[in-house]
MIMARLO-305592 format. One record per residue: residue in three letters; y negated, z negated, x of N, C-alpha, C, O in turn. Coordinates in steps of 0.02 Angstrom, whole numbers, plus 50000, padded with zeros to 5 digits. Each point is the difference from the previous one (the first is absolute). Example, Ala and Ser with C-alpha at 12.3 -4.5 7.8 and 13.67 -1.06 7.14 Angstrom:
<sites>
ALA502844961050660499415000049955499405000050045500014996750052SER499465006949930499414999750042499454996349961499454999250025
</sites>
This chain:
<sites>
MET500625000550043499424999849961499385000450039499565004149986LYS500374991150070499454999750051499975006650023499465003049995LYS501175000650036499835006750020499645004549956499465002850013ILE500904997649929499605003849941499134998849992499575004349989LEU500374989350019499244998850006499695002350048499445002449992ILE500844997450065499625002250063499905007650000499485002650020LEU501075001049956499975006949998499435001649943499595004550010LEU500404992449943499445000749957499445000350014499675005149988LEU500034988950046499364999350021499875005750066499455002550011LEU501054998750022499795004750046499865007749987499675004250031SER500824996249894499895007049981499215000249978499615004550016LEU500244990849953499304999849965499545000250050499645005049997GLY500254991250047499755000850077499895007350002499465002649986LEU501045000450031500175007750023499605004149942499535003450020ILE500604996749926499615003349956499214998649992499615004349979GLY500224989950038499314998050014499635003250048499425001749989THR500944999650075499885002550066499985008150004499685003550039THR500864998949899500125008350001499295001149953499635004650017SER500154991049921499535002949968499434999550041499745005550008ALA499974989750023499514997850053499935006950032499465002949998GLY501104999850034499985005250046499855006349964499715004950025GLU500484994749927499865006149948499375001449979499795005749993VAL499834988249993499275000149981499525001750071499475003150001GLU500864994350049499615003050057500075006650017499545003550020THR501014998249972500025009050014499825003549951499865006050008ASN500104990649925499595005049957499354999450020499715005449998ILE499944989950022499254999250024499845004750043499495003549995LEU500974996850053499975005650060499875007449965499535003850011LYS501044997149942499875005849973499685001849964500015006049990LEU499564990049973499454999949958499385002050040499595004449987LYS500434991950059499255002550058500125006050030499515003350019ALA501154999149990500125006050030499835005949964499645004850017LEU500714993949925500055006349952499374998949934499995004149954ASN499654991650048499534997549941500444999749932499705000449946ALA500974998950056500305001149938500784995250003500465000450041CYS499484995549907500704998550003500334997749911500024994449974MET500175011550001500124999349934500544995849984500515000250034SER499444995649916500694996549987500234995750039500564997949986CYS499124999550072500194996350058499994993250001499534997349969ASN500914998850061499814992549984499494998850059500055001250060LEU499434995749898499424997550043499744992249989499454997750016LYS501124998849952499904994049981499814994550056500264999350056LEU499184996749912499724996050061499655002650057499894997050053ALA499965008849933499855004350071499154997649997499624998949953ASN500285000750132499284997550010499645006650014500065003050053LEU499614998949900499535005950008499214999949991499655004549978THR500164988950045499414997949991499515005650061500105001250059GLU499365001349890499465004950043500365005550011499695004150034ALA501024998249945500085006650026499865005949965499894999749939ASN500095006350095499725004649986500505004649960500345004050032LEU499724995749907500435002449966499665005049970500425001749957SER499065002350034499615004249965500425006949987500175004150043GLY499964996249889500265005949975500735001050009500275005549994ALA500204986250027500725000150002500325001249953499704999049946ASN500915003150051500375002349954500594992050000500504999350036LEU499274996349919500494994449985500254999949935500154994849971LYS499905011750001500354998949919500634996749996500475001750037ASN499594993649919500604995849974500294995750065500594998350007ALA498845000450042500204995750057500034992349986499624997549959ASP500814999150072500104992649983499534995450038500234996950048LEU499105002149936499524995250043499924993549956499464997849982ARG501174999250002499814993649953499794995850045500305000750053ASN499304995349947499664993550050499615003750056499644996650035ALA500415010449977499635001550060499334998350002499674998849949ASP500075001050124499274998150011499575005650017499895001750058LEU499865001549887499525004950008499234999050006499555004049988ARG500424990050031499154998549997499625006050041500265003850040LYS499264996049944499485005950027500405005650017499815003250049ALA500634998449924500375007250028499575005549975499574998649958ASP500495007050062499715006649993500545004449948500395003950027LEU499614995649914500435002649948499675006849970500335004049966ARG499044996850049499685004849964500505007249993500275002850047LYS499774999049894500435007449969500574998050029500295004850025ALA499994990249983500644998250013500545001249946499814996949950ASP500765006150039500405000149950500414993149984500474998750037LEU499404997749920500314993649995500324998449926500074994749970SER500115013250010500214999849920500814998150005500415002250041GLY499714992949901500694995949996500134996750052500604998850010ALA498924998850039500144995650066499984992749961499664998649950PHE500844996850088500004993249980499574995950046500104999350060LEU499484998549910499354996550031499974992549968499474997049995ASN501095000649986499964993349963499924996350053500315000850052GLY499224994249936499764994450037499725002350076500054996050047ALA499665010249961499695002550060499384998549995499724999949946ASP499964998650112499374997050030499605006950002500205003650046LEU499374998749922499555006750005499314997749984499605003549971SER500304991650046499144996250008499795004250054500275000450055GLY499155003249922499555002750054500315006550016499735002750048ALA500695000249928500255006550001499665005549984499654999449949PHE500345006150078499745005949973500435003649967500555001250025LEU499285001249912500425003049950499775006349969500285003049954ASN499084998950081499715004549953500355006949991500175002350055GLY499995001449894500425004450001500694999449994500345005149993ALA499944988750010500734999050021500375001449924499685000449948ASP500915000150056500545003249934500474992649999500484998850036LEU499254997349920500334994549981500404998449926500194994949971SER499815013750015500444999749921500594997850014500385001650046LYS499694994349907500774997649975500174993650060500524996749996ALA499055002450048500104995050048500204992349974499814998149945PHE500534998250093500194993849974499554995550037500074999250061LEU499364997149897499644996950047499994991749981499534996250011PHE501075002249958499954993249971499814994850045500254999050055GLU499194997049913499764993550054499795003750093500124997350054ALA499625008249935499805003050060499064997249999499594999649954ASP500384998950112499174997450001499635007150022499985002650055LEU499764999649887499525004250002499124998550012499585004449996LYS500314989950016499344996949993499525003350038500085001250059GLY499345000649902499435004450028500185006550038499635001450046VAL500785001849942500425006450021499585006149966499985000349939ASN499725004150100499805006249966500545004549972500435002750035LEU499514998049907500475004649966499695004649947500215002149947TRP499224998650085499485005849966500515007449993500265002750049GLY499804999549881500195005149991500875000150019500235005749996VAL500164990350019500714999950014500345001849936499724999249946ASN500725002750059500685000849941500504994550010500434999350043ILE499404996849904500374995150001500534999049922500204994749974SER499915011350006500255001149924500624997350005500335001050050GLY499894995349901500784999349984500174993150060500544997150001ALA498975001450036500344995350047500024992749971499714998449948ASP500704996850098500134993749965499614995250051500164999450059LEU499334997549914499494995850031499924993649969499484996650000ARG501075001849973500024992849957499784994850044500255000350056GLY499374995549934499884993850043499615001150060500004996450051VAL499665009049939499815002750081499264997549992499674999549948ASN500124998750123499234999450005499655005450023500095002850054ILE499404998749893499715006050012499164997450001499515003749996SER500494989950009499224997849989499555003850049500185001950056GLY499204999049916499445003650038500135006450019499565002550035ALA501065002249950500225005650026499605006049975499855000249940ASP499985004650098499695005749968500555004849979500365003150039LEU499674997149895500405005449960499745004749962500305002549952ARG499044999450067499635005649956500295006850011500125003150052GLY499974998849872500285007549995500774998850011500315005449995ALA500104989150018500675001050012500384999049939499864996749949ASP500755007650070500385003249943500444992949992500324998550051LEU499744997349898500484995049987500255001749929500004995649957THR500215010250032500305000349927500704998650007500345002650044TYR499924992549906500664998749986500134994850051500584998050006ALA498904999350037500204994550050500054994249972499614998249956THR500934997650069500094993349982499524994950028500094999250060LEU499444997149916499644995450036499984992749962499504996549995ARG501065002249982500204993049969499764994050037500234999050056GLY499384997249919499904993950054499545000850064499854995350038ALA499965010649969499665002450060499344996950003499724999349946ASP499954998350116499254997950011499715005550006500365003550034LEU499104999649948499565004249994499364999049996499625004749991THR500114987550016499334997650004499695002950045500164999850059GLY499255004049911499505002050045499965005850018499515002650026ALA501195000949959500235007250015499335004749968499584998349958ASN500505007750076499525005149978500625006049975500405002850038LEU499534997949898500425004749961499725005449955500295003449957SER499044996750064499565004849967500245007850009499945002950054GLY500335000249886499995006450002500915000850018500245005550013ALA500054990049986500814998650010500335002449939499754999749944ASN500825002850071500515002249927500554994550009500404998950045LEU499454997749891500484994350002500245001149915500084995349961SER499995010350026500415001849937500634999549990500395003650032GLU499834992149920500684997749991500334996350065500594999950020ALA498714996450011500424995650042500174991649986499704997549953PHE500684999150080500224993549974499454995650035499905001050061LEU499764994649909499584994550024499974993649954499504996649985ASN501085002849997500204993249968499864994450039500314998950052GLY499224997149926499934993150045499595002250076499994996650052ALA499785008249939499675002350075499264995549989499764998249946ASP500035001050109499374997150022499415003750011499735000450055LEU500075002449895499255005550007499384996449996499525002349969THR500464990950069499384996250001499485005350050500195002150055LEU499134999749917499685002250034500095007250034499715002150050VAL500785001249906500165007750022499505005149966499694999449947ASN500315004950091499475005849983500415005049978500405002950037LEU499504998449896500535004049965499565006149953500145002649946SER499214998450102499615004449972500265006749996500175001950056GLY499925002549897500205005349991500725002250010500165005950004ALA500294988849999500744998750008500385001049932499834997249947ASN500745007350062500365001249949500634996149980500535001150030LEU499454995149927500414993949983500385003149933500234995849961ARG499825008850027500245003449930500814997150007500365000250050LYS499784997749894500664997949989500334994850044500594998750007ALA498874998650021500244996350062500224992149964499714998149948ASP500814997650085500244994749974499504994850036499964999250061LEU499694997649892499534993450033500134993349958499584996049981PHE501085003950008500144993649967499964994250048500205000550058LYS499494993449915499734995750013499645000450081500034996450050ALA499605010549932499525000950090499324995949989499774998949945ASP500014999650102499244996650005499575005350009499975003150053LEU499604998549882499505005050019499344997049983499535003849989SER500404989350008499494995949978499305002650067499915000650061GLY499755000249877499165001150042499985007850024499475002150024LEU501015001849973499945005950042499565005149956499864999149941GLU499965005950094499375005349973500605005949999500295002550048LEU499824999149874500535005049989499805005849945500345003749963SER499014995550048499595005149949500145007150009499845003849954VAL500434998350096500175007350032500715000050014500235005050029THR500154990449956500665000650012500505002849950499904997449945ASP500565006650053500525002549950500464994549989500454999650042LEU499554996049908500534997449982500425000349934500374995949974SER499435010750005500355004249926500854998250014500315000850053LYS499924996749887500754999349975500284995350073500555001050025ALA499074995149995500174994750049500394993049969499834998049944PHE500594999250085500254994249969499664994150038500084998450059ILE499524998649892499574994050035500214993149969499704994750008PHE500815006249959500314993249973499824992850027500184999650058GLU499594995849925499814993550035499565000550058499894995050033ALA499845010749981499475000750063499574995549988499894997649944ASP499765000650122499334996250005499475004749996500005003750049LEU499534997549907499495004550001499314996049986499515002549972PHE500524991750049499334994349976499365004250047499965001850059LYS499704998549896499265002650021500055007250037499555001950038ALA501055001949950499975007350019499655004249977499894999749940ASP499815005750101499585004649963500285006749968499945005450029LEU500294994149923500345005349974499705004649932500265002649950SER499094996950078499465005449962500175007049997500165002350055GLY499845001849898499975006250005500685002550020500075006050011LEU500574988749998500635002350012500425004749949499924999549939GLU500525005050091500505003749957500684993450002500324998150049LEU499744999849887500564994450001500435001449933500204995549963SER499905010450028500265002549948500924999849998500365001950046VAL499844995749898500714998950006500224994250070500555000250029THR499004995849984500124995250049500224993049973499754997349951ASP500645000550082500314992449966499744995550044500124999050059LEU499394997849893499594995350034500274991549961499724994549999SER500875007749975500274993049970499954992150037500204999250057LYS499564995849908500064994750039499425000650063499864994950031ALA499925009449981499545000650065499384995949986499754999649944PHE500014997450108499414994249995499425003950023499945000550062ILE499625002249903499415003149994499404997749993499485003449995PHE500604989850004499484994949989499325003150035500025002350057GLU499434997449906499225002850039500085006050031499525001450036ALA500985003249961499965007450010499625004849970499854999649941ASP500015004350091499465005549972500405006149980500255003850041LEU499814996849885500375006049974499555004549954500195003449952SER499224995950070499425003249949500115008450031500075001550060GLU499915002549894500085008049983500845001850043500105005650025ALA500364989449978500745002250015500325002149957499944997949943ASP500535007250076500395002549963500674996649984500414999950046LEU499784996849884500654995750001500405002649942500324997249957SER499575008150053500175003149922500924999149994500315001450052LYS499944997249910500724998349995500284995750057500595000050019ALA499004997250002500034993850049500454993349980499934998949939PHE500434997350086500464994449977499594994650026499994999350061LEU499644996549898499634994350016500354993549961499664995449979ASN500985004950016500324994549963499904993150044500244999450056GLY499404995649913500114993650050499544999950048499974994750031ALA499605010449988499424999450058499604995349974499864998549941ASP499954999150116499264995949993499325004550017499835001950056LEU499894999049894499445003749993499394996149987499555003149971THR500334990850044499464994249991499505003950057500135002950053LEU499134995349905499535003750027500015005850034499635000950048VAL500775003349930500065007250021499395004849970499824999749941SER499865004950107499675004249965500305006149981500335003450040HIS499564998049902500405006849967499455004549981500155005849985SER499284992650015499505004549967500225008250014500085002050058GLY500005002449888500165005750004500695002150041500085005350030VAL500384989549963500625001150015500515006249948499985000449938ASN500325002550095500345004049964500824997649982500475001850035LEU499614994149909500604996649985500465005349942500474997549969ARG499385008850024500425003149961500644998549987500365001250049LYS499974996549899500684999049986500384994850062500585000450017ALA498874994650010500364994750029500174994049973499694997849952ASP500744999350072500354994949958499784994850030500084998850060LEU499554997049892499544994350021500224994149960499644995049995SER500915005549977500264994749943500084993750028500314999150052GLY499344995749907500234993850022499474997850054500074994450026LEU499495008949990499464998450061499534994449978499834998649943GLU500004998650113499344994749985499445004250035499955001250060LEU499625000849889499345004450017499404996849971499515003749997SER500424990449982499574997949975499334998550050499994997250055GLY499365006049901499405001050038500065005050056499565000150043THR500935003749960499905005950035499555005150002499835001649943ASP499895001950103499525006149975500525007450004500215002950050LEU499864998449884500365006149985499435005549974500245005249978SER499194994350020499525003049979500085007550036499985001450060LYS500145003649869499925007350025500945001350017500155005850011ALA500234990749990500624999850024500345005649960499895000849940PHE500485002950093500375005849953500704996449982500404999850047LEU499794997649900500664996849981500275003449944500304996749958PHE499625010450037500275003249962500854999949989500295002150050GLU500104995949901500724999249996500044994450038500594999050015ALA499034996850009500324993750034500414995449971499995000349938ASP500394995350086500464995749959499594993750024499984998750060LEU499694997349892499584993650009500414994849952499694995549972THR500795005150021500404994949951500024993450025500254998350054LEU499474997749901499904991750023499584999150054500114995050033VAL499345009449989499665000950052499504993149980499944998749940ASN499734997050111499544995549991499355003550025499824999250058LEU499815004849898499365002250016499324997149970499455002649989SER500824990850002499294995149958499414999750061500054999050061GLY499435002349900499355000650043500045006150045499555000450040ALA500875004249960500045005750047499335005849978499825000749941ASP499915002450108499545005249995500305006649993500115003350051LEU500074999349884500225006049985499645005149976500265004349964ARG499024995950055499395004049968500215006950033500195000950058GLY499735003949889500115007950017500765000150027500135004050045ALA500284992649934500594999950030500515005749938499925000149939ASP500565003950096500315005649952500684996250005500374999650049LEU499714997649883500684996549977500465005149941500474998049966THR499335007050034500275005549968500764999249999500334999750052TYR499925000049895500704999049998500564994050031500614999649995ALA498784995150046500314995050015500244995649962499724998449948THR500934998650075500384993949956499794993650027500104998350058LEU499584998049896499544993250011500244993949967499724994549998ARG501045007949969500294994149956499994994250021500114999250060GLY499774995749904499954993850028499614997250055500084994550026ALA499425010749990499574998250053499344995049977499715000149946ASP500184996450103499344996550005499375001750017499764998850056LEU499925004149900499245003249998499554996249991499435002050011SER500644992549970499474994749980499414998550049500024997650057GLY499485004449906499254999650049499895004850037499455000250027ALA501015004949984499905007550041499455003649966499824999849941ASP499915003950116499335004949978500335006450000500175002450054LEU499955001349882500175004649990499705006549980500265005249982ARG499104992950028499395005449980500125006450038500165000650059LYS499705005349887500125008050013500744999750038500045003650050SER500354994049938500815000850016500285003749949499824999849942ASP500675004150084500445004949959500584996649975500415000050046LEU499814997349909500554997849975500385004749944500424997349965SER499455009050029500255003849950500695001350002500165002450054GLU500244997149913500714999249980500344995250037500615000850007ALA499054993350024500224995150036500464994449937499864999049940PHE500684998250101500394997049966499784991450008500054997350055LEU499744999949896499604992650005500314994849950499664995549976ASN500945005250012500254996849952500264993250041500354999650050GLY499314994649905500134993250031499654998150054500124994850031THR499335010149988499474998750053499474993749978499874998549941ASP499904998850107499454995249993499415001350018499844999650059LEU499715002649887499375002450021499444995849970499595002749963SER500394990050052499704995849965499365000150044500124999550060GLY499295001149925499415000450048499805005650026499475000450031ALA500965004949959500025006350050499475004349972499955000049939ASP499625003950097499455003949978500415006949992500335002350046LEU499635001149886500175006549996499505004249962500105004349957SER499404993650067499575004349966499825007650028499945000850061GLY499995003649900500075006950025500545002250020499975005750023VAL500634991149977500724999650025500205007849963499765001349945ASP500735004050092500325003949970500704996749972500404997550040LEU499725002649899500694997049974500235004449957500154997849945ARG499925008350065500095004349946500875000750006500315000550053LYS499944999349892500875000049987500364993750042500604998550000ALA498774997950041500384993150012500404996049955499824999549942ASP500814997050080500474995549954499754993650016500194997250052LEU499254999349898499804993450002500354995849956499804994449983SER500845008949996500324995449944500294993350017500414999150045GLY499324996149913500184993550014499404996050048500044993950010VAL499515009450014499674997250045499264996649966499625002649959ASP500334991450069499404995749970499345001250027499824997250051LEU499795007049916499355002250015499414995849970499455002749998SER500614992149982499514996149968499574998050064500234999050057GLY499115000749925499534999150043499865005050071499684998150049VAL500565007149946500105005150064499395005349967499945002249943ASP499694998950115499465005349992500335007850001500265002250051LEU499705001249895500275006149995499375004149961500075005049964ARG499404992350050499365004649990500135007750009500525000950033LYS499175005149948500085005950014500735000550025499935004450043ALA500664994149958500545001250029500315005249953499805000349942ASP500755004350084500185005249980500774999049967500475002450031LEU499644994149905500714998149988500385006249952500474998449964SER499325007650039500195005049941500675001350032500195000350059GLU500155000449873500845001050010500274994350031500585001150019ALA499184992649997500354994350034500434998049951499965002749944PHE500484992650068500674996449973499694992149996499904996250047LEU500025002849888499734993349999500384995249955499704995349974ASN500935005750016500484996549959500054993150034500204998650057GLY499474996149876500094993450021499534997150049499964994250018THR499665011050001499234996750040499544996549967499885000549940ASP499824995350105499564993949963499375003450031499845000050059LEU499845002949887499145002650015499514995549976499405000950001SER500954993249973499374994449982499674997650034500184997050050GLU499235003549931499274996450046500045003150068499764997050048THR500615011049961499725004850036499375003550000499785001349944TYR499865000750107499485002250013500145008049980500375003050039LEU499415000049912500175007749980499515005249986500105005749977THR499294991150042499405004049981500085007050037500095000550060ASP499865005049897499955007050025500805001650034500065004850038ALA500464991449947500765002650032500215005349945499835000149941ASN500475003250084500395006049979500794998949981500444999850044PHE499674999749901500674998749971500265006749955500384999649951THR499345006650074500255004949957500715001550007500255000150056GLY500135000949890500795000350006500414994550030500575001550019ALA499244992849987500284994450031500384997649949499775000349943THR500824997150068500514997849959499864990849986500014995950046PHE499895002649897499884993549989500584997549948500045002849945CYS500384992450070500514998049970500074991650010500134997550055ASN499784999349894500064993850008499384996950059500124995050035THR499455007649967499404999250049499544994849977499824999849941GLU499974995650108499594996749973499175002250024499825000850058THR499785000049885499425002550021499374995949971500144995349963PRO499245005950047499334995849967500065002449927499614998049956TRP500795005650034499965002349905500614998249970500105002549944GLY500314993950079500584996849989500685004150027499965005250033ILE500474992749954500695003350030500125007249965500065001149940ASP499965002950107500085006549980500635003050008500275000250056TYR500085002949875500825001749998499725010249988500395004049974SER499044997650048500045008149975500465003850042500135005649978GLY500174992450082500385004550034500734999349996500375003850031CYS499864990549924500584997649994500445005149962500594998749988
</sites>
C-alpha cells in the first residue's frame, strides 16, 4: 500500500513537471511564431509581453499573468482566460468573442471597440475600463463589477447583466436592447440616450435614474425601484410595470400606451399630458395625481383610486371606470364620451362642461354633482341618481 502511494505521488509530481515544461515550451513557441492556437498556457507569466496581433484562438490562459501585456489586434476568440490578470493590458482591436473570462481582472483596461460578443464575463472586475463602442452582444456579465466603466456607444444587446454593478457607468448611446438587467444597479445613471427597448429590468435599481425620452416599449420593469427617476417623454408603450415603485417619478408627457400599471402606487404622481391609451390601470392608486391633458382613451380604471385627482382637459372617452373612486376629483371639461361609469359615485364631483355623450351611467350617483353645461346627449341613464331624482329612462 505504501509503495502504491509513493508511486502515485511520484506520478503526480511528474505530471506537474511535464505540465510546467509544456507551458514553458509553449511560451517560447508563442514568442517565436506570435501564435499558439489551442495550446496550454495555464499560469503563464506574460507580463508586459509583446503579443500584438498574436493568434491565441482557443488557447488555455487560465490564471495567466498578462498584466500590461500588448494584446492589440490579438485573436483571443474562444480563449480560456478564467482568473487571468489582464490589468493594464492593451487590448485595442483584439478579438475576445466567445472567450471565457470568468473572474478575470480587467480593471482599468482599454477595450475600446473590442469584440467581446458572446464572451463569459461572470464576476469580472471591469471597473473603470474603457469599453467605448465595444461589441458585447450576447455577453454574460452576471455579477460583474462595471463601476465607473465607459460603455458609451457599446453594443450590449441581449447581454446578460443580472446583478451587475453599473454604478457611475457611462451608457450614453449604448445599445441594451433585449438585455437582461435583472436586479442590476442602474441608480442615478444618465440613460436618456440609451436603447433599453424590450430589455428585462425586473427588480432593477433605477433610483434617480434619468430615463427621459427613452424608448422603453415592451420593456419589463416589474418590481423595479424607480423612485424619483425621470420618465418624462419616455416611451413605455406595452411596458410591464407590475409592482414597480414609481414614487415621486416624473411622468410628464410619458407614453404608456397599453402599458400594464395595474395595482401600482401612483398617488400624487405627475402624469400630465401622459399617453395612457388602452393602459391597464386596474386598482391603481392615483389619488391626488396630476392627469391634466392625459390621454386615457380606452384605458381600464376599474377599482382605481382617483380621489382628488386633477383630470382637467383629459380624454377618458370609452374608458372603463366601473368602481372607480372619483371623490373630490376635478373632471371639468373632461371628454367622457362613451365612457363606462356604471356604479360610480360622482356626488360632489366637478363635471362642468364635461362631455358625457353616449356614456354608460347605470347605477351612477350624480346627486350633488356640478353639472353646469355638461353634455349628456345619448347617455344611458338606468337607476341613475341625479339632481332631478332617480332616472330610469335608459333601462
